N, C-alpha and C positions, 0 to 999 in steps of 0.2 A: 909038172908044175911043182915048184918048191913049196914046202909047207908055209913059209912066211908069205909068199904070194897068195896062197889060198886064204890065209887068215885076213890079209889086207883086203882081198877081193870080197870076202864075206862082210867085213866091217863096212866098206864103202857101198856094197850092194843094198844095205839097209836104208841108205840115204839117197842113193842115185840109181838110175836105171842102168842095167848091165851094159847097154850100148853106149853109155856116157863114160865108161871107165876103160882106159887103155893102158896096158903095161908095156914097159920097155924091157928088153932082155939085157941082163947084167951078168957077166961071167962069174961073179963072186957070190951069187945067191942073194944079193941085196935087191930091193925092188924100187922102182921108180915108174913114172908114167904121167899120164894126163887125165884130167877129169873135165869133160865138156858138158856144161849144164846151164840151162836158163836160170837156175837158182843163183848164179853168180852175177846176173845183171844188176847193176846199181850197187855192187859190192866192190870195194877197193881190194887190191892185192893182199894187203896186210890182213884184212878180215877174212878173205878167202883162205889164206894159209892158216890162220888161227883156227878157223872152222875145221879144216881137214886134220890138223895136228891134234885138236881137242878130241876128235873122234878116235884117232889112233891112241892117244894117251889114256882115254877111258877104257880101252878094250885090249891093250897090249902091255906087256911087261917092258921095263926099260931096255932089257937085252933084245927084245923083239923090235922095239922102236929103233934101236941102233942099226938094224938091217934095212931100214927104210931110208933111201936117199932123199926122196921127195917127190911130190906130184905138182905139176903145173895145172892151175885151175883157169879154164877158159870159158867164156860164153861161146855159144855156137858161132856167132859172127867173128869173134876174135880168133877162134880156131881155124875158121875158113881163111881168114887173112894170113894167119901163120903158115898154113899149108900151101898158099899160092907161091909158085916159083918166083924167085927174085930175078930181076932183069940183069 
């Protein structure tokens, strides 16, 4: 696991359950992924992203933040719909 992934995992684990955080593999050691949480119910996408980036900004340097591509924030129902195969 890349050091930046470990750091992001630690930051998000303080606010979300471990099973709510999923990382994508990126060949350039940058990190991205999904966070699936009921905490996002009744929260629009802008506020979800603001919440996630505020957590990262408070706990990471600007150079570390540059290695984060982004995280998509889903409710459990939204993630289930996203994962369903399309016709």
